[in-house]
N, CA, C and O of each residue as an XYZ file, in Angstrom:
480
protein
N      28.106    132.876     80.434
C      26.670    132.842     80.548
C      26.163    131.705     79.662
O      26.557    131.591     78.501
N      25.296    130.875     80.212
C      24.666    129.826     79.414
C      23.227    130.227     79.128
O      22.624    130.989     79.884
N      22.683    129.714     78.040
C      21.294    130.003     77.681
C      20.623    128.704     77.270
O      21.154    127.935     76.469
N      19.443    128.477     77.837
C      18.681    127.258     77.557
C      17.203    127.601     77.440
O      16.781    128.686     77.841
N      16.416    126.680     76.892
C      14.977    126.912     76.820
C      14.342    126.868     78.204
O      14.719    126.051     79.043
N      13.389    127.740     78.434
C      12.639    127.739     79.695
C      12.003    126.366     79.895
O      11.444    125.787     78.963
N      12.094    125.861     81.103
C      11.567    124.535     81.412
C      12.571    123.424     81.166
O      12.370    122.287     81.592
N      13.663    123.762     80.470
C      14.715    122.792     80.167
C      16.070    123.396     80.546
O      17.096    123.093     79.937
N      16.046    124.237     81.541
C      17.214    125.023     81.947
C      18.006    124.337     83.060
O      18.248    124.905     84.125
N      18.401    123.095     82.773
C      19.121    122.293     83.775
C      20.452    122.905     84.169
O      20.848    122.799     85.329
N      21.160    123.543     83.240
C      22.445    124.146     83.594
C      22.233    125.377     84.464
O      22.940    125.560     85.454
N      21.270    126.223     84.110
C      20.986    127.420     84.913
C      20.654    127.022     86.343
O      21.211    127.575     87.291
N      19.748    126.067     86.498
C      19.344    125.623     87.834
C      20.496    124.934     88.559
O      20.660    125.110     89.766
N      21.285    124.159     87.841
C      22.418    123.451     88.443
C      23.480    124.420     88.939
O      24.009    124.255     90.039
N      23.796    125.429     88.135
C      24.782    126.420     88.557
C      24.309    127.161     89.804
O      25.104    127.439     90.702
N      23.030    127.476     89.863
C      22.482    128.165     91.032
C      22.508    127.269     92.273
O      22.734    127.747     93.384
N      22.274    125.956     92.076
C      22.224    125.010     93.195
C      23.597    124.479     93.595
O      23.772    123.988     94.710
N      24.572    124.577     92.687
C      25.898    124.043     92.962
C      26.007    122.545     92.787
O      26.962    121.933     93.265
N      25.049    121.948     92.113
C      25.047    120.502     91.872
C      24.291    120.225     90.573
O      23.377    120.969     90.217
N      24.663    119.171     89.873
C      24.006    118.826     88.611
C      22.568    118.374     88.865
O      22.328    117.423     89.609
N      21.623    119.062     88.243
C      20.204    118.735     88.339
C      19.688    118.309     86.972
O      20.240    118.702     85.944
N      18.643    117.517     86.962
C      18.045    117.054     85.710
C      16.787    117.837     85.381
O      16.147    118.421     86.256
N      16.447    117.836     84.099
C      15.172    118.403     83.672
C      14.054    117.446     84.042
O      14.223    116.232     83.932
N      12.918    117.965     84.477
C      11.793    117.088     84.804
C      11.141    116.465     83.572
O      10.475    115.435     83.677
N      11.329    117.088     82.398
C      10.765    116.535     81.166
C      11.812    116.596     80.078
O      12.802    117.316     80.207
N      11.606    115.849     79.005
C      12.610    115.753     77.946
C      12.150    116.299     76.608
O      12.961    116.437     75.692
N      10.881    116.610     76.470
C      10.371    117.137     75.208
C       9.426    118.300     75.487
O       8.912    118.457     76.594
N       9.212    119.114     74.448
C       8.242    120.182     74.591
C       8.764    121.562     74.241
O       8.075    122.553     74.481
N       9.965    121.655     73.679
C      10.501    122.942     73.238
C      10.930    122.816     71.779
O      11.282    121.730     71.317
N      10.897    123.925     71.065
C      11.381    123.899     69.686
C      12.906    123.797     69.646
O      13.478    123.502     68.596
N      13.565    124.036     70.778
C      15.036    123.985     70.856
C      15.504    122.566     71.124
O      16.152    122.305     72.138
N      15.182    121.650     70.226
C      15.458    120.233     70.460
C      16.947    119.934     70.625
O      17.299    118.939     71.259
N      17.821    120.757     70.079
C      19.262    120.528     70.212
C      19.765    120.809     71.626
O      20.884    120.428     71.971
N      18.945    121.475     72.449
C      19.375    121.863     73.794
C      18.654    121.097     74.900
O      18.660    121.525     76.054
N      18.045    119.987     74.563
C      17.210    119.283     75.537
C      17.902    118.113     76.221
O      17.243    117.134     76.573
N      19.192    118.188     76.414
C      19.883    117.140     77.177
C      19.264    117.072     78.570
O      18.886    118.104     79.124
N      19.156    115.881     79.141
C      18.464    115.753     80.426
C      19.234    116.315     81.621
O      18.620    116.754     82.593
N      20.566    116.310     81.565
C      21.398    116.714     82.700
C      22.619    117.457     82.181
O      23.108    117.132     81.099
N      23.131    118.445     82.912
C      24.355    119.118     82.473
C      25.502    118.133     82.317
O      25.568    117.121     83.015
N      26.388    118.435     81.409
C      27.523    117.559     81.130
C      28.425    117.367     82.335
O      28.655    118.288     83.118
N      28.928    116.158     82.464
C      29.795    115.812     83.586
C      31.097    116.613     83.541
O      31.706    116.846     84.584
N      31.527    117.033     82.368
C      32.760    117.812     82.242
C      32.483    119.318     82.195
O      33.244    120.108     82.754
N      31.403    119.711     81.534
C      31.131    121.142     81.381
C      30.636    121.791     82.664
O      30.989    122.933     82.957
N      29.825    121.077     83.428
C      29.286    121.683     84.646
C      30.380    122.149     85.609
O      30.346    123.303     86.036
N      31.356    121.294     85.971
C      32.357    121.770     86.925
C      33.203    122.937     86.397
O      33.605    123.809     87.166
N      33.468    122.952     85.104
C      34.238    124.058     84.528
C      33.453    125.359     84.676
O      33.996    126.369     85.123
N      32.194    125.331     84.306
C      31.361    126.534     84.417
C      31.170    126.943     85.874
O      31.216    128.130     86.197
N      30.958    125.975     86.744
C      30.743    126.272     88.161
C      31.983    126.930     88.774
O      31.865    127.900     89.522
N      33.156    126.410     88.462
C      34.403    126.985     88.997
C      34.600    128.427     88.552
O      35.204    129.230     89.263
N      34.096    128.741     87.396
C      34.278    130.094     86.861
C      33.124    131.031     87.220
O      33.079    132.170     86.756
N      32.210    130.561     88.029
C      31.105    131.413     88.478
C      30.099    131.740     87.400
O      29.442    132.780     87.452
N      29.971    130.857     86.417
C      29.020    131.103     85.327
C      27.592    131.142     85.856
O      27.271    130.552     86.887
N      26.768    131.837     85.138
C      25.338    131.899     85.427
C      24.588    131.482     84.172
O      25.147    131.465     83.075
N      23.336    131.151     84.346
C      22.534    130.733     83.208
C      21.293    131.575     83.041
O      20.805    132.195     83.986
N      20.795    131.587     81.828
C      19.546    132.261     81.490
C      18.634    131.267     80.797
O      19.093    130.281     80.222
N      17.349    131.534     80.856
C      16.364    130.722     80.144
C      15.552    131.635     79.233
O      15.214    132.760     79.601
N      15.245    131.134     78.042
C      14.442    131.890     77.082
C      13.241    131.049     76.665
O      13.303    129.820     76.647
N      12.176    131.714     76.340
C      10.967    131.015     75.906
C      11.062    130.679     74.421
O      11.882    131.238     73.693
N      10.215    129.766     73.994
C      10.159    129.433     72.566
C       9.770    130.658     71.741
O      10.269    130.835     70.629
N       8.889    131.500     72.267
C       8.504    132.712     71.539
C       9.680    133.668     71.401
O       9.830    134.311     70.362
N      10.517    133.773     72.427
C      11.707    134.617     72.345
C      12.698    134.054     71.322
O      13.355    134.811     70.607
N      12.802    132.737     71.257
C      13.673    132.095     70.271
C      13.147    132.342     68.859
O      13.922    132.646     67.952
N      11.843    132.214     68.673
C      11.257    132.501     67.361
C      11.565    133.942     66.938
O      11.929    134.197     65.790
N      11.415    134.876     67.876
C      11.695    136.285     67.580
C      13.165    136.473     67.202
O      13.477    137.260     66.308
N      14.063    135.764     67.870
C      15.493    135.859     67.548
C      15.776    135.269     66.170
O      16.578    135.821     65.416
N      15.134    134.165     65.836
C      15.306    133.569     64.512
C      14.844    134.550     63.437
O      15.504    134.713     62.410
N      13.717    135.195     63.676
C      13.178    136.170     62.731
C      14.126    137.380     62.626
O      14.387    137.867     61.526
N      14.634    137.859     63.762
C      15.573    138.978     63.788
C      16.828    138.651     62.979
O      17.273    139.464     62.170
N      17.397    137.471     63.193
C      18.616    137.069     62.485
C      18.389    137.040     60.977
O      19.253    137.447     60.200
N      17.227    136.558     60.575
C      16.946    136.501     59.143
C      16.683    137.905     58.588
O      17.216    138.272     57.541
N      15.865    138.682     59.291
C      15.520    140.021     58.806
C      16.719    140.952     58.735
O      16.830    141.741     57.796
N      17.619    140.876     59.708
C      18.725    141.833     59.785
C      20.024    141.339     59.162
O      20.826    142.136     58.675
N      20.234    140.018     59.175
C      21.515    139.478     58.716
C      21.388    138.417     57.622
O      22.393    137.928     57.106
N      20.155    138.068     57.274
C      19.883    136.998     56.316
C      20.496    135.676     56.759
O      20.951    134.883     55.934
N      20.503    135.447     58.069
C      20.976    134.193     58.648
C      19.802    133.291     58.957
O      18.795    133.735     59.508
N      19.930    132.026     58.604
C      18.945    131.015     58.967
C      19.506    130.272     60.171
O      20.499    129.554     60.055
N      18.878    130.443     61.311
C      19.323    129.793     62.539
C      18.323    128.748     62.985
O      17.113    128.968     62.934
N      18.834    127.613     63.423
C      17.950    126.636     64.054
C      17.602    127.157     65.449
O      18.319    127.998     65.990
N      16.515    126.668     66.029
C      16.085    127.196     67.328
C      17.174    127.164     68.409
O      17.389    128.164     69.092
N      17.853    126.040     68.568
C      18.902    125.965     69.582
C      20.028    126.940     69.320
O      20.637    127.454     70.258
N      20.309    127.200     68.063
C      21.357    128.133     67.693
C      20.960    129.586     67.850
O      21.813    130.472     67.795
N      19.675    129.842     68.045
C      19.176    131.206     68.226
C      18.943    131.550     69.697
O      18.597    132.687     70.015
N      19.126    130.590     70.589
C      18.820    130.814     72.012
C      19.667    131.937     72.612
O      19.139    132.790     73.325
N      20.962    131.948     72.336
C      21.824    132.999     72.896
C      21.438    134.371     72.351
O      21.443    135.360     73.084
N      21.107    134.426     71.070
C      20.652    135.683     70.489
C      19.356    136.128     71.154
O      19.174    137.315     71.426
N      18.467    135.196     71.415
C      17.213    135.527     72.096
C      17.487    136.158     73.456
O      16.848    137.143     73.827
N      18.433    135.596     74.195
C      18.767    136.144     75.513
C      19.357    137.544     75.385
O      19.029    138.435     76.169
N      20.225    137.735     74.399
C      20.832    139.051     74.207
C      19.776    140.087     73.818
O      19.812    141.223     74.289
N      18.852    139.696     72.970
C      17.794    140.626     72.556
C      16.875    140.979     73.720
O      16.378    142.102     73.804
N      16.650    140.027     74.611
C      15.806    140.286     75.779
C      16.529    141.150     76.803
O      15.914    142.004     77.442
N      17.837    140.932     76.963
C      18.667    141.689     77.898
C      17.982    141.836     79.255
O      17.872    142.934     79.802
N      17.535    140.720     79.774
C      16.815    140.678     81.051
C      17.604    141.375     82.158
O      18.767    141.056     82.408
N      16.955    142.322     82.810
C      17.584    143.030     83.913
C      18.711    143.952     83.499
O      19.457    144.430     84.354
N      18.855    144.213     82.214
C      19.910    145.097     81.743
C      21.316    144.565     81.961
O      22.270    145.339     82.043
N      21.449    143.242     82.055
C      22.759    142.623     82.329
C      23.825    143.001     81.312
O      25.015    142.983     81.626
N      23.412    143.339     80.105
C      24.378    143.595     79.040
C      24.671    145.076     78.846
O      25.517    145.436     78.027
N      23.994    145.926     79.579
C      24.164    147.366     79.405
C      25.625    147.752     79.607
O      26.232    147.420     80.626
N      26.185    148.459     78.619
C      27.548    148.939     78.709
C      28.609    147.870     78.563
O      29.786    148.136     78.808
N      28.223    146.665     78.170
C      29.181    145.573     78.032
C      29.308    145.153     76.573
O      28.351    145.232     75.802
N      30.489    144.711     76.214
C      30.674    144.095     74.910
C      30.122    142.685     75.001
O      30.488    141.934     75.905
N      29.259    142.322     74.088
C      28.594    141.031     74.130
C      28.851    140.273     72.839
O      28.699    140.818     71.745
N      29.236    139.027     72.972
C      29.438    138.153     71.821
C      28.389    137.053     71.892
O      28.228    136.406     72.926
N      27.690    136.850     70.810
C      26.665    135.818     70.734
C      27.088    134.794     69.694
O      27.398    135.144     68.555
N      27.098    133.540     70.090
C      27.344    132.475     69.124
C      25.984    132.021     68.618
O      25.194    131.425     69.351
N      25.732    132.314     67.356
C      24.477    131.944     66.705
C      24.832    130.921     65.639
O      25.578    131.222     64.708
N      24.301    129.715     65.775
C      24.788    128.635     64.918
C      23.668    127.762     64.384
O      22.521    127.831     64.824
N      24.041    126.953     63.436
C      23.167    125.898     62.936
C      22.021    126.382     62.080
O      21.240    127.238     62.497
N      21.922    125.845     60.906
C      20.820    126.154     60.015
C      19.908    124.957     59.814
O      19.143    124.906     58.850
N      19.988    123.992     60.725
C      19.203    122.761     60.601
C      17.821    122.974     61.219
O      17.522    122.477     62.304
N      17.000    123.715     60.507
C      15.662    124.030     61.012
C      14.630    123.439     60.058
O      14.788    123.495     58.838
N      13.597    122.887     60.621
C      12.499    122.344     59.837
C      11.911    123.459     58.962
O      11.591    124.530     59.477
N      11.765    123.232     57.661
C      11.253    124.273     56.764
C       9.896    124.823     57.187
O       9.661    126.027     57.086
N       9.014    123.970     57.653
C       7.687    124.441     58.065
C       7.774    125.330     59.312
O       7.074    126.337     59.419
N       8.634    124.946     60.239
C       8.842    125.769     61.433
C       9.411    127.125     61.028
O       8.945    128.162     61.498
N      10.417    127.117     60.157
C      11.033    128.377     59.740
C      10.016    129.263     59.006
O       9.987    130.479     59.198
N       9.204    128.649     58.183
C       8.161    129.395     57.469
C       7.195    130.050     58.460
O       6.787    131.196     58.271
N       6.836    129.320     59.511
C       5.924    129.889     60.517
C       6.599    131.010     61.313
O       5.941    131.968     61.716
N       7.910    130.890     61.539
C       8.652    131.927     62.256
C       8.665    133.212     61.442
O       8.503    134.300     61.995
N       8.853    133.096     60.149
C       8.901    134.280     59.306
C       7.518    134.862     59.073
O       7.368    136.035     58.731
N       6.493    134.007     59.268
C       5.096    134.371     59.216
C       4.708    135.355     58.225
O       3.532    135.706     58.132
C-alpha cells in the first residue's frame, strides 16, 4: 500500500490506471518530501506487478498523525514521514480491520513553526 498527500497522489492514480501519471501541480502540501511529479520509473512497475494500491491523505490528517505520534510515542515526524500513520489512523473503509499493519514513520526534519502549530 502506498500513501501520498491528496492532490499529489500520482502513484495511487497511476496504479489504478496501469500507467505512470503526473501530478497536475507541484506545490501546495505540507508533505514536501512526497511531491515528486511522477511515479518512479523503477518503483511503479514493481508495485504494479504486485497489485499494490494507493491511498491519499489530507494535510489535516497528516497533522493529526504527527500530533498522535508525539502525544503517544514522543516521536517527532516530518509531514511526509507521518503520511502512512495518517492512513492507518484513518483506516478508510476498514481496510485494516483484523490485519497486522506495519507503518513506517520516519524523518524528524520538520519546520519548528509547523511542528509548533501541529501541537497547538
